[in-house]
FIKE-160962 format. One record per residue (C-alpha): chain; x negated, y negated, z negated. Coordinates in steps of 0.5 Angstrom, whole numbers. Example, Ala and Ser with C-alpha at 12.3 -4.5 7.8 and 13.67 -1.06 7.14 Angstrom:
<recs>
REC cadena    xx    yy    zz
REC      A   -25     9   -16
REC      A   -27     2   -14
</recs>
This chain:
<recs>
REC cadena    xx    yy    zz
REC      A  -144   -66  -211
REC      A  -146   -70  -205
REC      A  -139   -73  -204
REC      A  -140   -76  -212
REC      A  -147   -78  -210
REC      A  -144   -82  -205
REC      A  -138   -85  -208
REC      A  -144   -87  -213
REC      A  -148   -90  -207
REC      A  -142   -94  -204
REC      A  -141   -96  -211
REC      A  -148   -98  -213
REC      A  -149  -102  -206
REC      A  -142  -106  -207
REC      A  -144  -108  -214
REC      A  -150  -110  -211
REC      A  -148  -114  -206
REC      A  -142  -117  -211
REC      A  -148  -120  -215
REC      A  -152  -122  -210
REC      A  -146  -127  -207
REC      A  -144  -129  -214
REC      A  -151  -130  -217
REC      A  -153  -138  -218
REC      A  -158  -140  -213
REC      A  -160  -146  -215
REC      A  -166  -148  -211
REC      A  -162  -147  -204
REC      A  -155  -151  -206
REC      A  -155  -158  -203
REC      A  -151  -164  -206
REC      A  -144  -164  -203
REC      A  -143  -166  -196
REC      A  -137  -171  -195
REC      A  -135  -170  -187
REC      A  -129  -172  -183
REC      A  -124  -169  -178
REC      A  -129  -170  -172
REC      A  -135  -167  -172
REC      A  -140  -172  -169
REC      A  -137  -178  -173
REC      A  -137  -174  -180
REC      A  -134  -179  -185
REC      A  -137  -185  -181
REC      A  -130  -188  -180
REC      A  -128  -188  -187
REC      A  -135  -191  -190
REC      A  -135  -196  -185
REC      A  -128  -199  -188
REC      A  -130  -200  -194
REC      A  -137  -198  -196
REC      A  -137  -201  -203
REC      A  -130  -197  -205
REC      A  -133  -191  -201
REC      A  -139  -190  -205
REC      A  -135  -190  -211
REC      A  -130  -185  -209
REC      A  -135  -180  -207
REC      A  -138  -181  -214
REC      A  -132  -180  -218
REC      A  -130  -174  -214
REC      A  -137  -171  -213
REC      A  -142  -173  -218
REC      A  -148  -178  -218
REC      A  -151  -174  -212
REC      A  -147  -172  -205
REC      A  -149  -173  -198
REC      A  -145  -177  -193
REC      A  -145  -173  -186
REC      A  -146  -179  -180
REC      A  -147  -180  -173
REC      A  -154  -178  -173
REC      A  -156  -178  -180
REC      A  -154  -175  -187
REC      A  -155  -180  -192
REC      A  -155  -177  -199
REC      A  -154  -182  -205
REC      A  -158  -181  -211
REC      A  -153  -185  -216
REC      A  -156  -183  -224
REC      A  -161  -188  -226
REC      A  -164  -182  -230
REC      A  -167  -179  -223
REC      A  -170  -186  -221
REC      A  -177  -185  -224
REC      A  -178  -178  -220
REC      A  -175  -181  -214
REC      A  -180  -187  -214
REC      A  -186  -183  -215
REC      A  -185  -176  -211
REC      A  -189  -175  -205
REC      A  -183  -170  -202
REC      A  -180  -177  -199
REC      A  -183  -183  -195
REC      A  -181  -190  -196
REC      A  -185  -192  -189
REC      A  -181  -187  -185
REC      A  -175  -189  -187
REC      A  -176  -196  -186
REC      A  -180  -196  -180
REC      A  -173  -195  -175
REC      A  -170  -201  -178
REC      A  -176  -207  -177
REC      A  -176  -204  -170
REC      A  -169  -205  -168
REC      A  -168  -211  -172
REC      A  -175  -214  -170
REC      A  -178  -211  -164
REC      A  -184  -208  -169
REC      A  -186  -202  -165
REC      A  -188  -196  -169
REC      A  -196  -196  -168
REC      A  -195  -204  -170
REC      A  -191  -202  -177
REC      A  -196  -196  -179
REC      A  -202  -201  -178
REC      A  -200  -207  -181
REC      A  -194  -205  -187
REC      A  -199  -203  -193
REC      A  -203  -209  -191
REC      A  -198  -214  -191
REC      A  -195  -212  -197
REC      A  -201  -212  -201
REC      A  -202  -219  -198
REC      A  -195  -221  -201
REC      A  -196  -218  -207
REC      A  -203  -221  -209
REC      A  -201  -228  -206
REC      A  -194  -229  -210
REC      A  -197  -225  -217
REC      A  -197  -229  -223
REC      A  -204  -232  -221
REC      A  -200  -237  -216
REC      A  -194  -238  -220
REC      A  -197  -245  -223
REC      A  -199  -248  -216
REC      A  -192  -246  -213
REC      A  -188  -247  -218
REC      A  -190  -255  -218
REC      A  -190  -255  -210
REC      A  -183  -252  -211
REC      A  -181  -258  -216
REC      A  -184  -263  -211
REC      A  -180  -261  -206
REC      A  -173  -260  -210
REC      A  -175  -268  -211
REC      A  -176  -270  -204
REC      A  -169  -266  -203
REC      A  -166  -269  -208
REC      A  -167  -276  -205
REC      A  -162  -274  -199
REC      A  -156  -274  -203
REC      A  -151  -279  -205
REC      A  -150  -281  -213
REC      A  -143  -276  -213
REC      A  -141  -271  -207
REC      A  -136  -266  -206
REC      A  -139  -260  -201
REC      A  -139  -252  -201
REC      A  -144  -249  -206
REC      A  -147  -245  -202
REC      A  -149  -251  -198
REC      A  -151  -255  -204
REC      A  -156  -249  -206
REC      A  -158  -249  -198
REC      A  -160  -257  -199
REC      A  -164  -256  -205
REC      A  -168  -249  -203
REC      A  -168  -247  -195
REC      A  -173  -252  -193
REC      A  -177  -252  -199
REC      A  -178  -245  -200
REC      A  -180  -245  -192
REC      A  -185  -250  -193
REC      A  -188  -247  -198
REC      A  -189  -240  -195
REC      A  -190  -243  -188
REC      A  -193  -250  -189
REC      A  -190  -256  -188
REC      A  -192  -257  -180
REC      A  -190  -250  -179
REC      A  -183  -249  -177
REC      A  -180  -256  -178
REC      A  -185  -259  -173
REC      A  -183  -263  -167
REC      A  -190  -262  -164
REC      A  -190  -258  -157
REC      A  -193  -252  -157
REC      A  -198  -249  -151
REC      A  -197  -242  -151
REC      A  -201  -240  -145
REC      A  -208  -242  -143
REC      A  -210  -249  -140
REC      A  -213  -245  -135
REC      A  -206  -243  -132
REC      A  -203  -250  -132
REC      A  -198  -247  -126
REC      A  -196  -241  -130
REC      A  -195  -245  -136
REC      A  -190  -250  -133
REC      A  -187  -244  -130
REC      A  -185  -241  -136
REC      A  -183  -248  -139
REC      A  -178  -249  -134
REC      A  -176  -243  -135
REC      A  -175  -243  -142
REC      A  -172  -250  -141
REC      A  -167  -247  -137
REC      A  -165  -241  -141
REC      A  -164  -246  -147
REC      A  -159  -250  -143
REC      A  -155  -244  -141
REC      A  -155  -241  -148
REC      A  -154  -247  -152
REC      A  -159  -245  -156
REC      A  -161  -252  -159
REC      A  -168  -255  -161
REC      A  -172  -249  -165
REC      A  -175  -254  -170
REC      A  -169  -257  -173
REC      A  -167  -255  -180
REC      A  -160  -254  -179
REC      A  -161  -250  -172
REC      A  -165  -245  -176
REC      A  -160  -244  -182
REC      A  -155  -243  -178
REC      A  -160  -237  -174
REC      A  -161  -234  -181
REC      A  -154  -234  -183
REC      A  -152  -230  -176
REC      A  -158  -226  -176
REC      A  -157  -224  -183
REC      A  -149  -223  -182
REC      A  -150  -217  -178
REC      A  -157  -214  -180
REC      A  -155  -208  -182
REC      A  -151  -207  -176
REC      A  -157  -209  -172
REC      A  -160  -204  -175
REC      A  -156  -198  -173
REC      A  -152  -199  -166
REC      A  -155  -202  -160
REC      A  -156  -209  -159
REC      A  -152  -210  -153
REC      A  -145  -209  -158
REC      A  -148  -215  -161
REC      A  -149  -220  -157
REC      A  -149  -226  -163
REC      A  -154  -223  -167
REC      A  -158  -221  -161
REC      A  -158  -228  -159
REC      A  -160  -231  -166
REC      A  -165  -225  -166
REC      A  -169  -227  -160
REC      A  -168  -235  -162
REC      A  -171  -233  -168
REC      A  -177  -229  -165
REC      A  -178  -235  -160
REC      A  -178  -239  -166
REC      A  -184  -235  -169
REC      A  -188  -234  -163
REC      A  -188  -242  -164
REC      A  -190  -242  -171
REC      A  -196  -237  -170
REC      A  -199  -241  -165
REC      A  -198  -247  -170
REC      A  -201  -244  -175
REC      A  -207  -242  -171
REC      A  -208  -249  -170
REC      A  -208  -251  -178
REC      A  -212  -245  -179
REC      A  -218  -247  -175
REC      A  -218  -253  -181
REC      A  -217  -249  -187
REC      A  -221  -245  -192
REC      A  -218  -239  -194
REC      A  -215  -241  -201
REC      A  -211  -247  -198
REC      A  -207  -243  -193
REC      A  -200  -241  -194
REC      A  -198  -234  -194
REC      A  -196  -234  -186
REC      A  -202  -237  -184
REC      A  -206  -231  -188
REC      A  -201  -226  -185
REC      A  -204  -228  -178
REC      A  -210  -225  -180
REC      A  -207  -219  -183
REC      A  -202  -216  -178
REC      A  -203  -214  -171
REC      A  -204  -220  -167
REC      A  -199  -218  -162
REC      A  -193  -216  -168
REC      A  -195  -223  -172
REC      A  -188  -226  -169
REC      A  -184  -221  -171
REC      A  -187  -220  -177
REC      A  -186  -227  -179
REC      A  -179  -226  -178
REC      A  -178  -221  -182
REC      A  -182  -225  -188
REC      A  -178  -231  -186
REC      A  -171  -227  -187
REC      A  -174  -223  -194
REC      A  -175  -230  -197
REC      A  -168  -233  -196
REC      A  -163  -227  -196
REC      A  -163  -225  -203
REC      A  -166  -231  -206
REC      A  -160  -236  -204
REC      A  -154  -232  -206
REC      A  -157  -230  -212
REC      A  -158  -238  -214
REC      A  -151  -238  -212
REC      A  -148  -233  -216
REC      A  -152  -235  -222
REC      A  -149  -242  -222
REC      A  -142  -240  -220
REC      A  -142  -235  -227
REC      A  -146  -241  -231
REC      A  -141  -246  -229
REC      A  -135  -242  -230
REC      A  -137  -240  -237
REC      A  -137  -246  -242
REC      A  -141  -242  -248
REC      A  -146  -239  -242
REC      A  -146  -247  -239
REC      A  -147  -249  -246
REC      A  -153  -244  -248
REC      A  -157  -246  -241
REC      A  -157  -253  -243
REC      A  -160  -252  -250
REC      A  -165  -248  -246
REC      A  -167  -253  -242
REC      A  -167  -259  -247
REC      A  -171  -254  -252
REC      A  -176  -256  -246
REC      A  -175  -263  -244
REC      A  -171  -268  -247
REC      A  -168  -272  -241
REC      A  -167  -271  -234
REC      A  -173  -274  -231
REC      A  -173  -275  -223
REC      A  -180  -273  -223
REC      A  -180  -267  -228
REC      A  -185  -262  -225
REC      A  -184  -254  -228
REC      A  -190  -251  -230
REC      A  -192  -244  -231
REC      A  -192  -246  -238
REC      A  -185  -249  -238
REC      A  -182  -242  -234
REC      A  -184  -238  -240
REC      A  -179  -242  -244
REC      A  -173  -241  -239
REC      A  -172  -234  -241
REC      A  -164  -235  -242
REC      A  -165  -238  -235
REC      A  -168  -232  -233
REC      A  -162  -228  -236
REC      A  -157  -231  -232
REC      A  -161  -230  -226
REC      A  -162  -223  -227
REC      A  -154  -222  -229
REC      A  -152  -225  -224
REC      A  -157  -220  -219
REC      A  -154  -214  -223
REC      A  -147  -215  -221
REC      A  -147  -217  -214
REC      A  -153  -212  -212
REC      A  -153  -208  -205
REC      A  -149  -202  -204
REC      A  -155  -199  -201
REC      A  -163  -200  -202
REC      A  -169  -196  -203
REC      A  -169  -192  -197
REC      A  -173  -186  -197
REC      A  -174  -181  -191
REC      A  -174  -173  -194
REC      A  -180  -170  -192
REC      A  -180  -164  -197
REC      A  -175  -160  -201
REC      A  -174  -164  -207
REC      A  -169  -162  -212
REC      A  -165  -167  -217
REC      A  -159  -165  -221
REC      A  -160  -157  -219
REC      A  -159  -159  -212
REC      A  -164  -159  -207
REC      A  -165  -164  -201
REC      A  -167  -162  -195
REC      A  -172  -165  -191
REC      A  -170  -169  -185
REC      A  -164  -173  -190
REC      A  -164  -180  -192
REC      A  -164  -182  -199
REC      A  -162  -188  -202
REC      A  -159  -191  -208
REC      A  -153  -195  -210
REC      A  -156  -201  -214
REC      A  -148  -204  -214
REC      A  -146  -198  -217
REC      A  -152  -196  -221
REC      A  -151  -202  -225
REC      A  -144  -201  -227
REC      A  -147  -195  -230
REC      A  -143  -195  -237
REC      A  -149  -190  -239
REC      A  -153  -197  -239
REC      A  -149  -202  -239
REC      A  -144  -203  -244
REC      A  -137  -207  -241
REC      A  -141  -207  -234
REC      A  -137  -211  -230
REC      A  -137  -217  -235
REC      A  -142  -223  -233
REC      A  -147  -223  -240
REC      A  -153  -226  -240
REC      A  -155  -224  -247
REC      A  -155  -216  -245
REC      A  -162  -218  -242
REC      A  -164  -220  -250
REC      A  -167  -213  -251
REC      A  -172  -214  -246
REC      A  -176  -218  -250
REC      A  -176  -213  -255
REC      A  -180  -208  -250
REC      A  -185  -208  -245
REC      A  -181  -207  -239
REC      A  -181  -212  -233
REC      A  -172  -210  -234
REC      A  -167  -207  -238
REC      A  -167  -200  -237
REC      A  -162  -198  -231
REC      A  -163  -204  -226
REC      A  -166  -202  -220
REC      A  -165  -209  -215
REC      A  -172  -209  -214
REC      A  -173  -202  -212
REC      A  -179  -198  -215
REC      A  -186  -194  -213
REC      A  -191  -196  -209
REC      A  -187  -201  -205
REC      A  -183  -204  -210
REC      A  -181  -212  -208
REC      A  -188  -215  -207
REC      A  -185  -222  -209
REC      A  -180  -221  -215
REC      A  -184  -225  -219
REC      A  -184  -231  -214
REC      A  -177  -229  -213
REC      A  -174  -230  -220
REC      A  -179  -236  -221
REC      A  -176  -240  -216
REC      A  -169  -239  -218
REC      A  -171  -241  -225
REC      A  -174  -248  -222
REC      A  -168  -249  -217
REC      A  -163  -248  -223
REC      A  -166  -251  -228
REC      A  -168  -258  -224
REC      A  -161  -258  -221
REC      A  -157  -258  -228
REC      A  -162  -262  -231
REC      A  -161  -267  -225
REC      A  -154  -266  -223
REC      A  -147  -264  -227
REC      A  -143  -259  -223
REC      A  -136  -259  -223
REC      A  -133  -252  -219
REC      A  -127  -254  -216
REC      A  -124  -248  -212
REC      A  -127  -241  -213
REC      A  -124  -235  -212
REC      A  -126  -229  -213
REC      A  -128  -224  -208
REC      A  -129  -217  -206
REC      A  -136  -214  -205
REC      A  -137  -211  -198
REC      A  -144  -211  -196
REC      A  -149  -205  -196
REC      A  -155  -209  -195
REC      A  -158  -215  -199
REC      A  -154  -219  -205
REC      A  -147  -220  -203
REC      A  -145  -226  -200
REC      A  -138  -230  -201
REC      A  -133  -229  -196
REC      A  -130  -236  -197
REC      A  -132  -243  -199
REC      A  -133  -245  -206
REC      A  -132  -253  -206
REC      A  -136  -256  -212
REC      A  -137  -263  -215
REC      A  -144  -266  -215
REC      A  -146  -271  -220
REC      A  -152  -275  -221
REC      A  -154  -275  -229
REC      A  -157  -281  -233
REC      A  -159  -276  -238
REC      A  -158  -269  -240
REC      A  -155  -271  -247
</recs>
């Protein structure tokens, strides 16, 4: 009898262990982890070789949530737009904890300065670039467009990116920073007059440094543009690896930080003669962030105003000009507001409300050329998505590039089709479902309404005043993780001034 009881006891224990082993454990189940052959490196080699396509391969194999094991980091991708509302609203993830290290590495902003200033700066930009200010800003941008237009010949062949830069770069910077802040030739005293010998010594070393590095005149517009290109080209690498391995990027960062140290002093001199309503955002920034980090935040603000808007206009123009049907609808939209291409068309806020088709063209270009990675969040508490639990310490991101190609949200997703945005007019939503290029939650892109407006202004004025013929444009492979996709090869365009739109 005892032997029989022992057998039953062993059998019961065996089946109990078997049940516990195979029972569902949803609450402890983490997303699939993709590693590599070398433990400390993980999948960094495969990911770095072709990041955009590697994300797609992982999605196809593991589903819409998975984790990449990378050196010093576990990166969890969330690719299902159904989860984004929860992702942006939960208190289990932290945006500031995710982006602070990047700000420190790319602009030398200390953790304490970031914590003190980030939220205040975000709210300042959100308020100053809200719809209440678009009327004044749209007219300023129109005026500056016409000033730039006078610098070009009647007919010219040049790279399309250079065309966009000519009309957008300096005008936008002057609106954001002020006419005499970044492009002034005035010599700025960076030390008190009470220390003339020390000031002279610093200036002497500064001049010697410029000669040795051939950094050029920091007040020159072309130099500033080139430094932005160099800084932006390796921005995502600069956020991850020591800058000693990125000498060109490190040099551009140093150049730009010096530039904005001058700009801070220049803006302070101008501020003394202005009231708050007439100050630019950069001038208001100086009284919002910590004084010892003003130049550093100025650098990131400068990068944010240029890094995505210029490529977005570039891709919009390519898609508009390559498709005769779309081009015709764009011109119809323009001619419904203006009859001819007057040299002094000033686009007002009321005009912008009637440029809906051009807005759709811009949003559709952004949809197709979105970054591979955005909206980072540091997981601070366990959080569940799709029956998986993401543990604290993981970095979570979304991929707008692939989310915008989700067939559940976008019919024929690889096709450029501005008409898909027509349904946006029938809802109260700012964008169509599945579109996440501007992020979400508390720290959604604060300048999104200004960005869309400035792109509408420049595309409208460019097509009103010029005929654009694309001469040599080749399809390009997307490779960029941070920010909108950038062209890798030149697209040559012929620009011819119109006498009228008809």
